[in-house]
C-alpha positions in Angstrom: 38.6 96.7 113.5 39.8 95.9 117.3 43.0 97.4 118.7 44.4 94.0 119.4 43.9 92.7 115.4 45.4 96.4 114.6 48.2 95.0 117.2 48.7 92.1 115.3 48.8 93.3 111.5 45.3 90.8 111.0 42.7 91.7 108.7 39.3 92.0 110.5 36.7 88.9 109.8 33.7 91.4 109.6 33.3 95.1 108.8 33.7 97.5 111.7 31.0 99.3 113.4 32.8 101.4 115.4 32.6 105.5 116.3 32.8 107.1 112.8 33.3 110.9 114.0 33.8 113.4 112.0 37.1 114.5 110.2 37.3 117.3 112.8 36.7 115.3 116.2 39.4 112.8 114.4 41.9 115.9 114.1 41.0 117.2 117.9 41.5 113.3 119.3 44.9 113.1 117.5 46.0 116.2 119.0 44.7 115.8 122.2 46.4 112.5 122.9 50.0 114.1 121.8 49.2 117.1 124.0 48.2 115.3 127.3 51.5 112.6 126.7 53.8 115.7 126.4 51.9 117.8 129.7 52.4 114.3 131.2 56.0 114.5 130.6 56.7 117.7 131.8 54.8 117.8 134.5 58.0 116.9 136.9 59.5 120.9 136.1 58.3 122.4 138.7 58.4 119.6 141.3 62.2 118.7 140.5 63.5 120.9 143.9 60.9 119.1 145.8 62.0 116.2 144.8 65.7 116.9 145.3 64.4 117.7 149.2 62.5 114.5 149.3 64.9 112.0 148.0 67.9 113.8 148.2 70.1 114.4 145.0 71.7 117.7 143.5 71.2 119.3 140.1 73.5 116.3 138.3 70.8 114.0 139.4 68.2 116.5 137.7 70.0 116.7 134.4 70.1 112.3 135.1 66.5 112.2 135.6 65.6 114.6 132.5 68.1 113.3 130.3 66.6 109.4 131.1 63.1 110.6 129.3 65.1 112.2 126.4 67.1 108.9 125.9 64.3 106.9 126.1 62.2 108.8 123.9 65.3 108.8 120.8 65.6 105.2 121.7 61.6 104.8 121.1 62.0 106.7 118.1 64.1 104.6 116.6 62.4 101.1 117.8 58.7 102.7 117.2 58.8 105.8 115.0 57.3 104.1 112.3 55.3 101.6 113.8 51.9 103.5 113.0 52.9 102.9 109.4 51.9 99.5 109.5 50.1 98.9 112.4 47.8 102.1 111.9 47.6 105.5 113.8 44.9 104.3 116.6 46.7 101.4 117.5 50.3 103.2 118.3 48.1 106.0 119.9 46.4 103.3 122.2 50.0 101.9 123.1 51.3 105.3 123.8 48.6 105.9 125.8 48.6 102.8 128.2 52.7 103.2 128.0 51.9 106.8 129.4 49.8 105.4 132.1 52.5 103.3 133.6 54.9 106.2 133.2 53.1 108.3 135.6 52.9 105.5 138.0 55.7 104.9 138.5 57.6 108.4 138.6 54.7 109.6 140.6 55.1 107.2 143.7 59.1 107.4 143.0 61.0 107.4 146.3 64.5 107.0 144.9 66.5 108.5 141.8 66.4 105.1 140.4 62.8 105.2 140.0 62.8 108.8 139.0 64.5 107.6 136.1 62.5 104.4 135.7 59.5 106.4 135.6 61.0 109.0 133.1 62.0 106.5 131.1 58.4 105.0 130.2 57.1 108.4 129.8 60.0 109.2 127.0 58.9 105.7 125.2 55.0 106.7 126.0 56.0 110.1 123.6 58.0 108.3 121.3 55.3 106.2 120.5 52.6 108.8 120.2 55.0 111.8 118.4 55.2 110.0 114.8 51.4 108.6 114.8 50.1 111.4 116.2 51.8 113.6 113.6 51.2 111.2 110.6 47.4 111.2 111.6 47.2 114.7 111.3 48.8 114.5 108.0 46.3 111.7 106.8 43.4 113.7 107.6 44.5 117.0 105.9 46.0 115.5 102.9 45.5 118.9 101.0 46.6 121.2 103.5 50.2 119.7 104.6 51.3 122.9 105.8 48.2 123.0 108.6 48.8 119.6 109.2 52.5 120.6 110.3 51.4 123.5 112.1 48.7 121.7 114.1 51.4 118.9 115.1 53.5 121.6 116.6 50.8 123.2 118.0 49.7 120.2 120.1 53.9 119.0 120.9 55.3 123.1 122.0 51.2 123.1 123.6 51.9 120.1 125.3 55.3 120.6 126.6 54.4 124.5 128.1 51.6 123.5 129.6 52.9 120.5 131.6 55.4 122.9 134.1 52.2 125.1 134.6 49.9 122.5 135.2 52.7 120.6 137.3 52.8 124.0 139.6 49.4 124.4 140.0 48.2 120.9 140.8 51.4 120.5 143.3 49.8 123.1 145.4 46.9 120.1 146.1 47.9 117.6 149.0 50.6 115.2 148.1 52.5 117.8 146.5 54.6 115.4 144.2 51.9 112.5 143.7 48.5 114.5 143.1 49.4 115.9 139.2 50.1 112.3 138.0 47.3 111.2 139.8 44.9 114.2 138.1 47.2 113.1 134.7 46.4 109.5 134.5 42.6 109.7 135.3 42.8 112.7 132.3 45.1 109.7 130.0 42.3 106.8 131.1 39.3 109.3 129.5 41.2 109.6 126.5 41.5 105.8 126.3 37.5 105.8 126.1 37.1 107.6 122.5 40.0 105.5 121.0 39.0 102.1 122.1 35.7 103.0 120.3 36.8 104.7 117.6 36.2 103.3 114.0 39.8 102.9 112.9 41.3 103.7 109.4 43.5 100.8 107.7 47.2 101.1 108.2 48.9 102.9 104.8 51.7 100.7 104.8 50.5 97.2 106.0 52.5 94.2 106.0 52.0 90.8 103.9 50.7 88.3 105.6 53.8 86.9 107.9 55.9 89.8 107.2 54.8 91.9 110.3 58.0 91.7 112.4 60.0 92.6 109.4 57.9 95.4 108.8 58.0 96.7 112.8 61.9 95.9 113.2 63.6 99.0 113.2 65.1 101.0 109.9 67.2 103.7 108.7 64.7 106.2 106.9 65.7 106.7 103.0 64.8 110.0 101.5 65.7 111.3 97.9 68.7 113.0 97.5 67.0 116.6 96.5 64.9 116.4 100.1 68.1 115.3 102.3 69.0 119.3 102.8 65.7 120.4 103.8 65.9 117.0 106.3 69.2 118.0 107.9 68.4 121.6 108.1 64.7 121.2 110.1 66.6 118.6 112.2 69.7 120.6 113.4 67.4 123.2 113.8 65.8 121.4 115.9 68.5 120.0 117.7 69.7 123.6 118.5 66.2 124.8 119.6 65.7 121.7 121.9 68.5 122.4 123.7 67.0 125.8 124.7 63.9 123.7 125.5 65.8 121.5 127.3 67.3 124.2 129.6 63.7 126.2 130.3 62.4 121.8 131.4 65.4 121.1 133.2 67.7 123.8 135.2 66.0 126.9 134.2 63.3 126.6 137.2 66.1 127.1 139.7 67.6 129.8 137.3 64.6 131.8 137.3 63.9 132.0 141.0 67.2 133.2 141.7 66.3 136.0 139.5 62.7 136.4 140.5 63.7 136.2 144.5 60.9 133.6 144.5 59.7 130.1 145.2 56.2 129.8 144.1 55.7 126.8 142.1 53.3 128.1 140.0 55.0 131.1 139.4 58.1 129.1 138.4 56.5 126.8 136.2 54.8 129.7 134.1 58.4 131.4 133.7 59.8 127.6 132.4 56.5 127.7 130.2 56.7 130.7 128.8 59.1 129.8 125.6 57.5 127.2 124.6 54.0 128.4 125.0 55.6 131.3 122.6 56.7 129.1 120.6 53.4 127.3 120.2 51.4 130.1 119.7 53.6 130.9 116.9 51.9 128.0 115.0 49.3 130.6 114.9 50.9 133.1 113.0 50.6 133.3 109.5 53.8 134.5 109.0 55.6 133.9 105.4 58.9 134.9 103.7 62.0 134.0 102.4 63.9 135.1 105.3 61.4 134.1 107.9 63.7 131.2 108.9 67.0 133.3 109.0 65.4 135.9 111.2 63.8 133.3 113.6 67.1 131.7 114.0 68.5 135.1 114.9 66.3 136.2 117.2 66.1 132.6 119.0 70.0 133.2 119.4 69.9 136.9 120.5 66.8 135.8 123.2 69.1 133.0 124.4 72.2 135.6 125.0 69.4 138.0 127.1 68.0 135.3 129.3 72.2 134.6 130.5 72.2 138.6 130.5 69.3 138.8 132.7 71.0 136.7 135.5 74.1 139.0 135.5 71.9 142.1 135.9 69.1 140.0 138.0 66.5 141.6 135.3 63.3 139.9 135.9 61.8 142.1 133.2 64.9 141.1 131.2 64.2 137.7 131.2 60.5 137.4 130.3 60.9 139.2 127.4 63.9 137.3 126.2 62.0 134.0 126.7 59.0 135.3 124.6 61.4 136.5 122.0 63.1 133.0 122.0 59.8 131.4 121.8 58.3 133.3 118.9 61.7 132.9 116.9 61.9 128.9 117.3 58.3 128.5 116.3 58.5 130.3 113.6 61.6 128.8 112.0 61.3 125.4 113.3 57.4 125.9 111.9 58.9 126.5 108.2 61.5 123.9 108.3 59.3 121.4 109.6 56.9 121.8 106.9 59.2 121.3 104.4 60.3 118.1 105.2 56.5 117.2 105.6 56.0 118.1 102.2 59.0 116.3 100.4 57.9 112.9 102.3 55.3 110.1 100.4 52.4 109.9 103.2 53.1 106.3 103.8 56.6 106.6 105.0 55.3 110.2 106.9 55.8 109.1 110.3 58.8 107.0 110.2 60.8 110.5 108.5 58.9 112.5 111.4 60.1 110.3 113.8 63.8 110.5 112.5 63.4 114.4 112.7 62.5 114.3 115.9 65.6 111.9 116.9 67.9 114.5 116.1 66.3 117.0 117.7 65.6 115.5 121.2 69.1 115.0 121.3 69.4 118.1 121.7 67.7 118.6 124.9 70.2 115.6 126.3 73.5 116.3 125.3 73.7 119.9 126.2 71.6 119.9 129.1 73.6 116.8 130.9 76.6 119.1 129.8 75.2 121.9 131.8 74.3 119.9 134.6 77.8 119.0 135.0 79.5 122.3 134.3 76.8 124.0 137.4 78.0 121.4 139.9 81.7 123.0 138.7 81.3 126.3 138.1 78.1 127.4 139.3 74.4 128.7 138.0 75.6 131.9 136.4 78.9 131.3 134.5 77.3 127.9 133.1 74.0 129.5 131.7 76.7 131.8 129.8 78.4 129.5 128.6 75.7 127.7 127.3 74.3 130.6 125.5 77.2 131.6 123.6 77.8 128.7 121.6 73.5 128.4 121.1 73.8 131.9 119.7 76.6 131.0 117.3 74.9 127.6 116.5 71.4 129.7 115.8 74.1 132.5 113.6 75.3 129.6 111.6 72.1 128.2 110.8 70.8 131.3 109.7 73.5 131.7 107.2 72.8 128.2 105.7 68.9 128.5 105.6 69.6 132.0 103.7 71.9 130.4 101.3 69.4 127.3 100.6 66.7 130.2 100.0 68.9 132.1 97.9 69.4 128.9 95.6 66.1 127.3 95.8 64.4 126.8 92.8 61.0 128.5 92.4 57.8 126.7 91.6 54.6 125.4 93.1 56.4 122.4 95.0 59.3 123.9 95.8 60.0 124.0 99.8 60.2 127.9 101.0 63.7 127.3 102.1 65.1 124.2 100.4 
């Protein structure tokens, strides 16, 4: 089946003879696509100081560019998050890569803030289309191991977000500092298109009947069984709070870290911005269990955010690094469990739709608090604003820890019972 046939939701006239790789190769391809898209979406993190100097905008401009990406991502999840259930996973991933190429080209050649916003918006749409498709593809390929499908999903997404600032900082050392990272990334995306186009794609799990394709592709509100709603909202709000921290790391944190480290090296600042996200990704490889894991992870995240703010007050690079590591470990452990609970509670043919809904709430955390933080920095300065950001985040983590602990006590035991729902 060709990609065009999949996008048009038409049945192939003849049997496909495409490349039919092993399940392991398909897993690697699905994870690599979302990983690469998220690398591209976060290449700009260590480049913002350069772009501010070249184009001329302040910290509010940085947060506007960042939240344009998140806003487009959220809008894309609402509009397109369920598409892969109906057009197929491969077609959605190809579409995501093509939009990602367009976004990188616009952002990499931008010479004004509106062009930066346009490029970031296209990158957000690409990630939105690819997020649900990649997560659902991993779940389809591992039907008997949903927990590991969730781990691979979070490892690919967190790993891509973490690798983006590091790669952006390193590639910015090449000539044409702000364009080279996006040129290299575009080449990688083009290379990914080759196996995707050759792939013998599996049919969509919930194809639209003939003549009803438009109705199936319209935005829809996900419906959940009553006993799964608490699980959904715990995962979504946990994602909101933790991604507020990630949004800070990827937007204003480079300037904050540079003050504490007394350094302006772009690779170093990119590495520091990625520490929390990298530790979140690596935590997916740890087989931690127990009814107290979610509350403990949330409390660790809250305390770590307070310590990140304290590191600026006492000018301690060591405290900054240790707090960034512990924040990532706490977030990764807690979010993995609640994310997996949602994945296990959803039917396979609606997986992309519901997981996209989780990410809609989650990514709002990367937009609303960070935009407010950018305005606060302009009014009260960086250190005071970071402290004002850390206190409500820590309080929210404490409240969520109590909710998770209470749900863990009252949940019924049994083979199908989620770990903390």
